[in-house]
C-alpha positions in Angstrom: 5.3 -14.6 28.9 5.0 -11.8 26.3 7.4 -11.6 23.5 9.7 -8.6 23.2 10.3 -6.7 20.0 13.6 -6.9 18.4 15.2 -4.1 16.5 16.3 -4.9 12.8 18.1 -2.8 10.3 15.9 -2.2 7.2 17.7 0.3 5.1 18.6 4.0 4.9 16.4 7.1 4.7 18.2 7.9 1.4 17.1 4.6 -0.1 13.5 5.3 0.9 13.6 8.7 -0.5 15.2 7.6 -3.8 12.5 4.8 -4.3 9.5 6.5 -2.7 9.3 3.5 -0.3 11.6 0.8 1.0 10.7 -2.9 0.8 13.1 -4.8 3.0 13.4 -8.4 4.3 13.3 -8.2 8.1 13.4 -11.3 10.2 12.4 -13.5 7.2 9.4 -11.2 6.2 9.1 -8.5 3.6 8.1 -5.2 5.1 7.4 -2.0 3.3 8.4 1.3 4.9 6.7 4.6 3.8 7.4 8.2 4.7 4.0 10.0 5.0 3.6 13.5 6.2 7.0 13.4 7.9 6.4 10.1 9.8 7.5 6.6 9.0 5.1 3.7 8.7 5.9 0.0 8.2 3.5 -2.7 6.9 3.9 -6.3 6.1 4.1 -6.8 2.4 1.1 -9.1 2.1 -2.4 -8.1 1.1 -4.9 -9.8 3.4 -7.2 -10.3 0.4 -5.1 -12.4 -1.8 -1.5 -12.4 -0.6 -0.3 -9.9 -3.1 2.9 -7.7 -2.4 0.7 -4.8 -1.3 3.7 -2.5 -0.5 4.7 -2.5 -4.2 1.4 -1.0 -5.3 0.7 2.5 -6.4 0.9 5.2 -3.6 -1.8 7.7 -4.3 -4.9 9.4 -2.9 -8.5 8.4 -3.1 -12.0 9.8 -3.8 -13.4 11.5 -0.7 -17.1 11.3 0.3 -19.0 13.7 -1.9 -22.4 14.4 -3.5 -23.7 12.5 -6.4 -21.7 13.3 -9.6 -19.2 15.2 -7.6 -15.8 13.6 -7.4 -13.4 15.0 -4.8 -9.8 13.7 -4.7 -7.8 13.9 -1.4 -5.4 12.2 0.9 -2.6 12.3 -1.8 0.3 10.0 -1.0 -1.6 8.5 2.0 -3.1 5.4 0.3 -1.4 2.3 -1.2 -3.4 0.4 -3.8 -2.8 -3.3 -4.0 -1.3 -4.2 -7.4 -3.4 -7.3 -7.9 -7.0 -6.4 -7.2 -6.9 -2.7 -6.4 -7.8 -2.8 -2.7 -6.8 0.5 -1.1 -5.3 0.7 2.3 -4.6 3.8 4.5 -0.8 4.1 5.0 -1.4 5.9 8.3 -3.5 3.2 9.9 -3.2 0.1 7.7 -6.9 -0.1 7.4 -8.8 -1.0 4.2 -10.7 2.1 3.0 -14.0 0.3 2.5 -13.9 -2.4 5.3 -12.3 -1.2 8.5 -12.2 -4.7 9.9 -9.5 -5.5 7.2 -6.1 -4.1 7.8 -2.4 -4.6 7.1 0.0 -5.8 9.8 2.0 -2.9 11.1 5.4 -2.5 12.7 7.1 0.3 14.6 9.8 2.2 12.8 12.7 4.2 14.2 15.2 6.4 12.3 18.7 6.8 13.8 21.4 8.8 12.0 19.8 8.2 8.6 19.3 4.5 9.2 15.8 2.9 9.4 15.1 0.1 12.0 11.9 -2.0 12.2 10.8 -3.5 15.5 9.4 -7.1 15.1 
């Protein structure tokens, strides 16, 4: 029998905007919520590489594919960099930028009247 998702209050939109992200304990797990390009994304706050609190890392962009000696920056505010070892993850998909088989565990987020809910 498949498990059903349960809706959990995580915080407010204002808290997320004030901090640039919201890291909340939901159902005993730390989950980071980000607002990227007008949409909410929630990821478990554990880096699959070394267990670091990945959602507390720098939110930035990354170097885009380019010619030799040409460095193009892009995807600003769409990447989170793990604070321990610098692994970069796409905030839209949860995938590691260099190895797409590695990814963060994601959760559905819903906003209702300024409150954020995560489905676990």
